C-alpha positions in Angstrom: 28.1 32.2 -1.9 24.4 32.9 -2.4 21.8 30.2 -1.6 18.2 30.3 -2.8 15.8 28.9 -0.2 12.3 28.2 -1.4 10.1 27.2 1.6 6.5 28.3 2.5 6.6 27.3 6.2 7.8 30.5 8.0 9.2 28.6 11.0 11.2 26.1 8.9 12.3 28.9 6.6 13.6 31.0 9.5 15.5 28.0 10.9 17.3 27.3 7.7 18.1 30.9 7.1 19.6 31.1 10.6 21.6 27.9 9.9 22.9 29.1 6.5 23.7 32.6 7.6 25.6 31.2 10.6 27.8 29.5 8.0 28.3 32.8 6.2 26.1 32.1 3.3 24.1 34.9 1.7 20.5 33.7 1.7 17.5 34.7 -0.5 14.5 33.1 1.2 11.1 33.1 -0.5 7.8 31.3 0.0 6.4 31.0 -3.5 7.3 29.9 -7.0 6.7 33.4 -8.5 9.0 35.0 -6.0 11.7 32.4 -6.7 11.4 32.9 -10.4 11.7 36.7 -10.1 14.9 36.2 -8.1 16.3 33.7 -10.7 15.6 36.1 -13.5 17.6 38.8 -11.7 20.5 36.6 -10.7 21.2 32.9 -10.5 22.1 31.6 -7.0 25.1 29.4 -6.4 23.0 26.7 -4.8 19.3 26.1 -4.3 17.2 24.4 -1.5 13.7 23.8 -2.7 10.5 22.5 -1.1 8.0 20.8 -3.5 4.6 22.0 -2.2 4.4 25.8 -1.8 1.1 26.8 -0.2 -1.6 26.4 -2.8 1.0 25.4 -5.5 1.5 21.6 -4.9 4.3 21.3 -7.5 5.8 24.8 -7.3 9.2 23.5 -6.3 9.4 21.3 -9.4 8.7 24.4 -11.6 11.5 26.3 -9.8 13.9 23.3 -10.4 13.1 23.3 -14.1 13.7 27.0 -14.4 17.0 26.7 -12.6 18.2 23.7 -14.6 17.2 25.4 -17.9 19.7 28.2 -17.0 22.5 26.1 -15.6 23.5 22.4 -15.8 26.1 22.8 -13.0 24.1 24.7 -10.3 23.6 22.4 -7.3 19.9 21.8 -6.5 18.7 20.0 -3.4 15.0 19.2 -2.6 14.1 19.5 1.1 10.6 18.3 1.4 8.0 16.4 3.5 7.3 14.2 0.4 8.9 10.9 1.1 7.4 9.0 -1.8 9.6 7.4 -4.5 7.6 8.9 -7.3 8.4 12.5 -6.0 12.1 11.5 -5.6 12.2 10.2 -9.2 10.4 13.3 -10.5 12.9 15.6 -8.8 15.9 13.8 -10.2 14.3 13.7 -13.7 14.1 17.5 -13.5 17.8 17.7 -12.7 18.0 17.8 -8.9 21.3 16.7 -7.4 19.9 15.5 -4.0 16.6 14.8 -2.3 16.1 15.1 1.5 13.1 14.8 3.7 12.4 17.2 6.4 12.8 14.7 9.2 16.6 15.0 8.8 18.6 17.2 11.1 19.8 20.7 10.3 23.4 19.5 10.6 22.7 16.7 8.1 21.3 19.2 5.6 24.4 21.4 6.1 26.7 18.5 5.5 25.0 17.9 2.2 25.3 21.6 1.2 29.0 21.6 2.0 29.5 18.4 0.0 28.0 20.0 -3.1 30.1 23.1 -2.6 33.3 21.0 -2.3 32.3 19.5 -5.6 32.1 22.9 -7.2 35.6 23.7 -6.0 36.9 20.4 -7.3 35.5 21.1 -10.7 37.0 24.6 -10.7 40.4 23.0 -10.1 40.1 20.2 -12.6 42.0 20.2 -15.8 39.6 18.6 -18.3 40.2 16.6 -21.4 38.1 14.6 -23.8 37.9 10.8 -23.8 36.4 8.4 -26.3 35.7 4.8 -25.7 35.0 2.0 -28.2 31.3 2.0 -27.3 30.6 5.4 -29.0 30.6 7.4 -25.8 32.6 10.7 -25.8 33.2 12.5 -22.5 34.5 16.0 -22.4 35.7 16.9 -18.9 36.6 20.4 -19.8 33.1 21.3 -21.0 31.4 18.7 -18.7 29.4 17.2 -21.6 29.0 13.8 -23.0 27.9 12.5 -26.4 26.6 9.1 -27.4 27.1 8.2 -31.1 27.6 11.9 -31.9 24.5 13.1 -30.1 24.7 15.2 -26.9 23.3 13.7 -23.7 21.2 16.0 -21.6 22.9 15.2 -18.2 23.0 17.0 -14.9 26.4 17.5 -13.4 25.8 14.6 -11.0 24.8 12.3 -13.8 27.8 13.4 -15.8 30.3 12.3 -13.1 28.5 9.0 -12.4 28.6 8.2 -16.1 32.3 9.2 -16.3 33.1 6.8 -13.5 31.2 3.9 -15.0 32.5 4.3 -18.5 36.0 5.2 -17.4 36.4 1.9 -15.6 34.8 -0.8 -17.8 34.0 -4.1 -16.1 34.5 -2.6 -12.6 31.4 -3.1 -10.4 30.6 0.2 -8.8 28.5 0.2 -5.6 26.2 3.2 -5.0 28.5 4.5 -2.3 31.5 4.4 -4.7 29.5 6.2 -7.4 28.5 8.8 -4.8 32.2 9.5 -4.1 33.0 9.5 -7.8 30.4 12.2 -8.3 31.7 14.2 -5.4 28.4 14.3 -3.6 26.9 13.0 -0.4 23.5 11.4 -1.0 21.5 8.4 0.0 22.2 5.1 -1.9 18.6 5.1 -3.4 19.3 8.6 -4.8 22.3 7.3 -6.6 20.2 4.4 -7.9 17.7 6.9 -9.2 20.4 8.9 -10.9 21.7 5.7 -12.7 18.1 5.0 -13.8 17.9 8.4 -15.3 21.2 8.1 -17.1 20.2 4.8 -18.6 16.8 6.3 -19.8 18.5 9.2 -21.4 20.9 7.0 -23.3 18.1 4.7 -24.4 16.1 7.7 -25.6 19.0 8.4 -28.0 19.7 4.7 -28.7 16.9 2.2 -28.0 19.4 -0.6 -28.2 21.7 0.9 -25.5 22.7 -1.8 -22.9 26.1 -0.8 -21.7 25.1 -0.1 -18.1 24.5 -3.5 -16.4 23.0 -3.9 -13.0 24.8 -6.4 -10.9 22.2 -7.5 -8.4 23.2 -6.8 -4.8 26.5 -5.3 -5.8 26.0 -2.2 -8.0 26.6 -1.3 -11.7 29.2 -1.9 -14.3 29.9 -0.6 -17.8 30.1 -3.3 -20.5 31.3 -2.9 -24.0 
């Protein structure tokens, strides 16, 4: 499995290369947006680890994320950055990232996240998909991993697809962020799940301003209502 690592700090980059290679990953490690884009144009990785600020390119990682997501909706993308602000986290998830970690976490923690995303890919490969339609005009196609609302396709990342599938597949059940994390076959922080739900709701409201089927249950989680 090939991992794209985009990190401008040479010490951090070397540490992560060593960690990933010790787990038998093939690693393409670069320090700039342009170098990353060149590699993506040649061959898509199986998973990407991205920093946000790249030397004199303060949002270079965001550009790389956009390029990756434009080419694949299922490729796992993880931001690994010193930016701890909520605005940057939301921006990353809006661009299609699956997870957002800060650099104060341990190498083992990052590796656990990587393996969780890889397990999800394996689960998807083994899944036998089918299409479902519910009375609220949502159609979910598990074979193609796409969803439509009132006949219009939703632009969802893979993580968002599985979160929506869980919510809509079990109407009236209140899902905690941890339960949605397990349903999406990922390992992320609860506030990352919350940010994903926010993005799902916004995308549905962009297609239908009157959409209100995802209800927030304060202190408990979320539920799908008809």
